N, C-alpha and C positions, 0 to 999 in steps of 0.2 A: 274517497271523499268521506270526511268525518262528520257525523251528525252530532249536533248539540242536544243534550238532554237537560231538561229543567227539573228541579226538585218537585215543583208543583206545576202541572200543565193545566191551563184553563182555556175555555172557549173565549173567543174575542168578546170583550165587553163583560166578562163574568167575574172579574177580579173581586169586586165588592161583595158579590154573593158568595164566592168561594171563601174569602177571608172571614166575613161576618158570620157565615154559616159554621165554619170550622171553629171559630173562637167562641162566639157568644151563643150559638145554638147547640152545637155538638159538645164542646168542652164544658162551658158554664151552664148550659141548659136554661138559659134565661128567657127563651121565647115562649115555650109551651105554657108555663105557669101564667102568662099574661093573656092567653087566648088570642094570640096574634097569628093569623094565617100565614104560614111559612111562604106559600106561593105569592101571596100579595106583598109580603115583605121583600121577597127576592125581586119582584117586579119593580118595587119602589127603589131598591138598591141599584138595579140595572138602569133605571131611568136617571138616578142621581149620577151614576158613573158617566152616562152619556152627557149629562149637563156639565160635568167637570171636563170632559174631553172636548166638548164643543161649546165654548162660551157664547154669551149673548150675541156678540157682533160677528158677522160672517168673516171668515178668513183671519181671525185673530187667534192668538194663543196666549194663554196665561202660563208663563214659564215656571212659576212657583206654586201658585194655588191651584194645582191640577190633581188629577186622579191618583197619580203616584204619591203625591204628598199626603192626600187623604188616606190612602191605603197604608202608608208608612205610619201615620199617626194612629190608625186603628190597631195595627200590630203592636206598636209601643204601648198603647193603653191596655191591650190584652195581656201583654207581657208583665206590665206592672200589676195588674189585677191578679194574675197567676202567682206572682212572687208574694204578694200580700197573703193570698190564700195559703200558699205553701209554707210561709214562714211566720205568720202572725195570727191569722184568724181562720176559723173553719169555713168551708165552702159556702155555707148558708148565712154567713155573717152579713153580707150585703144582699138585700132583697133583690129578686129578679128585675124589678123595674129600675133599680139603681144600676145594676149591671147593664141592662139594656140601654139606659140613658148614657152610660159611659161609652158604649160602643157607638151609639148614634151620634153623640156629641163629637167623638173623635173623628168619625167619618165625615160628618157634615159641618165641621167647625168653619170651613171656608166655602160652603155651598153657595153657588152663584156669585162668587167673588169677581168683581169687575177687573181686577188686575192693577188697580191704582189705589193710592192712599186715600183715606177719608178726607183729608184736607183738599185734595184735588177735586173730589166730588163736591165739597162745600163751595170752593171758589168758582167752579164752573156751573154751579146751581143745578147740578144733576138731580133729577127727580128722587133718586134714592136718598140723597142728602136732605131733601126737603121732607120726605116721608119719615125718616128716622133721625131727625134733627137732634143734636145733643151729643153727649159722650157715647163712645162705642157704637157709632151708627152702623158700621159694617157688621159688627158682631150681632147687633140687634136685628139687622136684616137677615143674617144667617139663621138666627133663631126662628124668626117668623117664617122664612122660606122652608125651613126644615119641618116645622110643625104643620104647615100647610100641605106639604108633600105627603107626610105621614098620614094626615087626615084624609087626603084625596085617595090614598091607597088603602085606607082602613087599617093602618099599622100602629095605632095608638092603643094602649091598654084600655080595656072596656070598663074595668072596675074603677069607680070614682076615686078611691084612695090611691090605687096604683097609678092612675092617670095623673093625679095631682102631684104625687111624689116624682113620677117620671118627668113631667113638664118642668117642675121646679129644678130638679137636678140637672136635666139636660140644658136648660136655659142658663143656669149658673156656670156650668162647665164651658159652654160656648162663650159666654161673656168673659170668662176668665182668660180666654186666649187673647 
């Protein structure tokens, strides 16, 4: 009987922690300059992965806006940042809070996505559509949910300037999706 071996083996539910930790903590070293507790961040990432894997409604599945899609987007963002660092700019060109914002925005850009289009939410008068009325309602919801989660787990930069830069960049990147 042949055993299958994976290039990266992770514990169940630890994909977000493993990827984010490898790319944005170990490789880019974007976490420690922001004084963000690694354990708290990993708790937040684990919670986020559970939310992607178990959407709001019981026994439902979001076949596209799921944990694998978020992880894939995170890896692509890390790859792009690595290529920029390697070919164009020195490693410290992008401040740590901007690197952190890129990783968080990539991973959370569809956080708590209901699995339906914004127009459907508007036409059915779903509370999310009422709360975030206007353009990009789902993206604005993803931003708010992301910042609330990071605040709850104390994973936001403590320094006022770093926090402001992080929040602005993260919000712009999620809205751009």
